[in-house]
C-alpha positions, 0 to 999 in steps of 0.5 A: 616800375613796369610800364608799357612803352614805345621806342619809335612810332609805328604799329601796335607791335612797337609797344613793349612792357619793360622797366621804366623810371618812376614818376613823382607827384609835383605841386598840385598833382598826385601820384597813383598806384595804377589799377587800370587805364583805358585806350583812347583814340588819341593814344593810338594816334600818338603811338602811330606818329600821326600827331607827331607834327603837333604833339611830338613825344619824347621817346621812349614814351608811355601810352595812356591819357587817363587812369584809376588807382590808389593815391600814394603821393600827394604833391604840395598844395593838394588839400582835398586828397589823401594817400589811400584815396581811390581816384580816377583822372588825367595824366599828361599827353601820354604817360599813364599805362604803368604801375605808377602815374601822376595825375594833374586832374582827378576825382574820387571814384564813386562807390557805384563804379567798378575799377574798370568803369572808373578807368573808362571815365577819365578822358571820355567824361572830361570831354563830354562835360566840356562839350555840354558846358559849351552848349550852356543850359539844356533844360527843356531842349532837344539834343542830337548826339552823333555817335551816342553809343560810344564812350564820349557819346554815352557820357554826353547823353548822361550829362544832357539827360541830367540837365533836363534835355530830351536826347536823340542819339545815333548808333548801330541798330545793335546799340539801340536797346542799350541807348533806350535803357539809359533814356536816349531816343535812338536812330541810325546814322548815315544818309537820311538822318535829317528825315529820321530826326524830323520824325522823332523831333517834329518841333526841331532840334535845339543843339547837337554834339558830334562825337563820332568820327564821321563826316556828318558835321555839315548835316548836324548844322543843317538839322539844328539850323545854327552852327553856334549850337553844334559842338564837335569833339572830333572834327576840329578842321570841320569846326573851323570850316562850318563855324561850329563850337569845339570841345576838348578834354581839359585837365580840370578836376571840376570836369571830372568831378561832374562825372563822379557826381553823376555816377554817385547819383546813378546817372552815369555808368561808363561802358567797357567792352573789352579788358586786356592785361598790361602784357597784352598792350599791343593786342589792346591797341590792335583791338582799339584800331579795329573799332572794338569799343571801349577798351580797358587795360588792367595793370594790377 
């Protein structure tokens, strides 16, 4: 099969497209003929070797954590999915940017989503669902999202709004109209956040999700007034330092089905900023590193 691979850690140009052995579905898994994958921050960090001490890869490695495609193999014990179904989901730590990939957690793609939207939903959606789950019942509460215009942030907003929360979200001013369109009260990030939020939520903020790579976790704890009502998906060292909750995407099909159900109900449409072909994988990673928003790579 054709696959993107890197034979050594390094910059984006270590990525090449070449032949690689096909994977096959084991027990409790499915294999898909991949249509598209997304580029997530962890993909860039793994390829660069920045996580090698904690998550070493067997090289050469295929990048990618999530994917969408058509099921062509069903492993033993799988009863709710058939060959020919179109699903999105999560593979291993790094192994989906190829013509075939094995998913160990997945959900059926809502009819409302395009292929590229489904490609962008896996890791972001599972991360967001895990973060919102940490906070419990949000009905009638006010939630502050740091980084609400990002892939995870918009998913958190969708889950929280569906749960009955009022959502305030930070983002660049250029993103404020889009945030308002999905029901988020927008504000800018940075110095003076507490004052701006107080003006928007005079009765206070009940919880916060830290979904942007910023140093604002301490500020979010101060705004909420309770570290146990703040969850971060990006600053795990800060979580230990300030006593906040933390959430990671888990390979749980239930988390992905939550996103799919929300998409079916019209409550979440994943955003995609740029698309690249598989042959342009190095350019896609370069764009991701430069902060170009959510990037999807089309495989077929």
